[in-house]
N, C-alpha and C positions, 0 to 999 in steps of 0.2 A: 769391308773396312776392318781395321784393327782397333779394339778398345783396350785402353791401358788404365788400370786403377793403380796408381803409384803412390803408396803411402809412406809413412815414416820408416817402417821396418822392411817392407818388401814390395815388389812389383808383381802385379797380376795382369797378364795379357790374354785377350780373347780374340780369336778370329771369327768374324761374323759374315755370313753369306747374304745374298740379296733379299732373302725372306726374313732376316733378322735373327736367324738361328745361330747359336754358337757352334762352330764346327771343330774348334781346337782351342786349347788353352795351355798356358805355361806360367811358371813362377820364377822369380829371381829374388834371392835373399839380399838385395841391395836397395836400401831405402832411399827415397828421393832426397832426404836432407843429409845423407851421409856420402853422396857420390862425389862431392867436392869438384864440380866441373867435368865429371866423367859421364854425364847423363846420356849424351849421344852414344858414347861407346857402350854403355850398359844396355841401352835400348836396342842398339844394333845387334848385340850379342844375343838378346832374347828373341827378337822377331826378324832377324836378318834374312832368313830363307822364306819368309812370308812375303809375297810380292804385291800385296795390296797397297795402293797409293795413299789412301786416307787413314790417318792415325789420330784417334781422339784420346785425349789424356785428361784424367781428373785426379784429385788428391793433393797431397803435399808437394807434388812436382810443381804446382803453380804457386807455391808459397814464397815468402821472402827468403827462406833458407833453402828453396828448391832450385829448379832449373831456371825458371823465368817467372817473376811475380806477376800474377794476374789479379787486378783489383776485385774486391768483394762486391757482390750484389746485395743490397739491403733487403731485409724482410719488410713487408710480405712480398713474395715473388714466386713465380711458377716457371713453367717450361719456356714461355715466350721471353721472359726477362733474361733467363739464363742463356738461352740460345742466342739472343741479341748481343750478349756480352762475351761470347766466345772470342778468344784471342788467338790469332795465328802465331805459331812459334817455329816456323821452318828454319832449318839449319843446313849449311852446305855439307855438313858431316853425314847427312842422311839424304843424298840426292834421290829425286824421284818420289819423295814422300811429302804429303801435305799434312802438317801437324797442327792440330787445334787443341787448345787447353781450356777447360771449363773453369770459370771463376768460382771461388768459394762463396759462402753466404755469411752475412753479418747481421746480428740482432743487436741494435744499438740502444735498446730499451734497458732500463735498470743499470746493472753493473756492466752490461755488454757481454756479447758472446759471439762465437764464430765457428765455422766448420769448413773443411775442404775434403771433398770426396763423398761424404755422407749425403750431401744434397742430391747427387746424381742417383744414388740408390733410392732415396726417398721419392724422387720424382717418378722413377720407373714404377715403384710400388703404388703411388697415387694414381698413375695411369690405369692400373689394374683395379684399384678399389673404387674408383669413380668419385662422384660428388659426395659432399658431406664432411663432417669433422672426423679427423683421424689423429691418433697419437702413435708415434713410432719411437722405439728405443733401439739404439745401435751400440751395444756393449763393446768395450775395448779399452785400450790404454787410457783414452779420454772418452768416456761414454757420453753419447748424445741423446737427449730427449727432444723430440721435434713434434710440434703441433701444426697441423695443416687444416685448411678449410677450403673446400671446393677446388682442390688441386693446387693450392698455393701454400707454401710454407710460411707460417705467420710468427713462429717463435722457436728459439733454440736455447737449450740449457745443457751445460756440460758439467760432468763430474769427473775428476781426475782419479777415479777409483782404481783402475788398473795400474797406473803409475805409482800411486801411494802403496798399493798392495806389494808391488815389486820392491819398492824402496824399504818397506818394513821388513821384508823377508831377507834383504841383503845387507842392511846397515842398521846399526843402533842396538838398543837394549833387547828388543824382541828377536832380532836376527841371531843374537848370541844364544838364544834358547832353542832355536830350530836345528835339529840334527841334519847333517849332510844328507842330501837326497830326498828330504821330505818336501812336500809342496804341492799336493794335488788340490783341486778346487772343491772336492767333496760333493759331487752331485750324482753319484751312482745310487739309484734307488735301493734302499735296504742295507747299504753298507755302513760300516762304522764311520767312514768319512762323511756320509750324508747326515748321520746323526749329529756330528760335531758341527757341520755346516748349518744345520737347522738350529742348533743351540746358539750359534752366532747370530742368525736371523732373529731369534727370539730375544736375545739380549740387546739387540739394537733398539728395541722399543722401550727399554728401561730408562729411568731418569738419569741425568748426568751428562749426556752428550758424548760425541765420538771421542774426544780427547781423553775423557775420563774412562770410557769403555776400553780404549786401547791399553791403558795401564792395567785395567782389570784383567785383560788377557794375560799379562805377565803374572798377575797375582794367581790366576787359575793354575798356571803351571807350577808356580812356587808352592802352592798349597796342595799340589797333587790331585786337583780336581779336573785337570785337563792334561792328557799325555803330550809331552813336548813334540812328538812326531805328528800330532794332529793340530798343532797351533796354526799352520797355514790354512787348514780347512776352516777353523774357527774364524780367523781373520777375514777370509773370503766371505763367509756368511755375515759377519759383523759389518764389513764395509759395504757390501751390496745391499744389506738391509737398510743402512743409513741412507744410501743413495736413493733407493726406492721411496723411502719415507719422505725424503726431502724434495725430490724432483717429480714424482708421479703427479701429473696434473689432477686437479680437483674434479675435472670433467670425467675422468676415468674412475676416480674413487666413488663418486656419487651418481654418475650417469649410466653405469653398466656398460661402458664402452670396452671394446677389446683393445689391448695393448699389442701392437705389432712389433715383432722383434726381428732385426736383421743382423746376421753375423755368422760366426762359426758355431758348430754344434755344441761344443763343450761350454762355451760362454752362454749360449742360449738356454742350455739345460739349467744352469745356475740361476739365470734371471727369471726364467719361467717358474722355477721353484719358489723364488722369492716373491714373485707377483701372486702366485697361487696361494701362498701363505697369507696374503692380504685380500684374498677373495677375488683377484683380478684374472679374467680370462685372457689368454694370449694366443697369438697366431705367429708361427715362425716362417721366416723367409730367408733364402740363400743370399750370401754376399755377392753372388753372381749377378744380382740386380744392377751392379755397376755397369756391366756390359749392356744391359737393356737400356739403362739411362743414357749412356753415351750414344747408342744407336738412335734413341728418341731425339736427343738434342741435335744430332747430325741431320736427321730428317727435317726438323723444324727450321734449321738454318739452310736447308737445301744443299747440303754438302755431299751427301751420298748419291 
């Protein structure tokens, strides 16, 4: 089968053999919400020479602004509920292919929350971790914090940390202070960038709240206590620090649980550092879990 994790910014495709092993993978820099009706064309260009008939898709490809909207499954839910809610999305533009799309998950408690794509990665991880309570963080443009119990996702909380970080660096008062070309995340151990990132983490715990702290970042530059070229590193630490303090479940803070991190290496470095500063142990996992999760769902639906 072919597993496709199609998010907002890019497409990741994995070819999976009968044993569940990934034998090849590709990427395309065309996000699911930006294809504007060209989804079949983009997918064909990426996987056209792979002759596997079954294609499993997850992520924003199944959103209202993606290829074909697939309704959310409500928390709490696990593999059985997600597999039962898979939607076929065959198209004559891809003859010989059987396309199935994974629904996202919705948490309708409190203010409400949702995710698309991350649920597939989390379910694959829970299959490995086994029974019990687990907390998973998936850093990104919209970072997800997921709580699970005995293989079922029970709650979702999202922080728009990556998006806000990007906006602050590109637009407005703070962006005017950042020299062209600056903008690392500050996670290399022992580097000047790491020292500034850690300073942002530390300052996130001070009184005043995030909005006040963001103006404080400007003041640091104006008062020459923070080099302008390191402002992005400081903002990274400040924003991630606020996210961790706001969304880290109490069960992790007080229960000695490990926080599981899924994503790319650079972001996981930053989040692991932030969690370590709060005394929280972490375990890292590859974003390739999406392929395992899609394979798992296909087997449960008896598609493969």
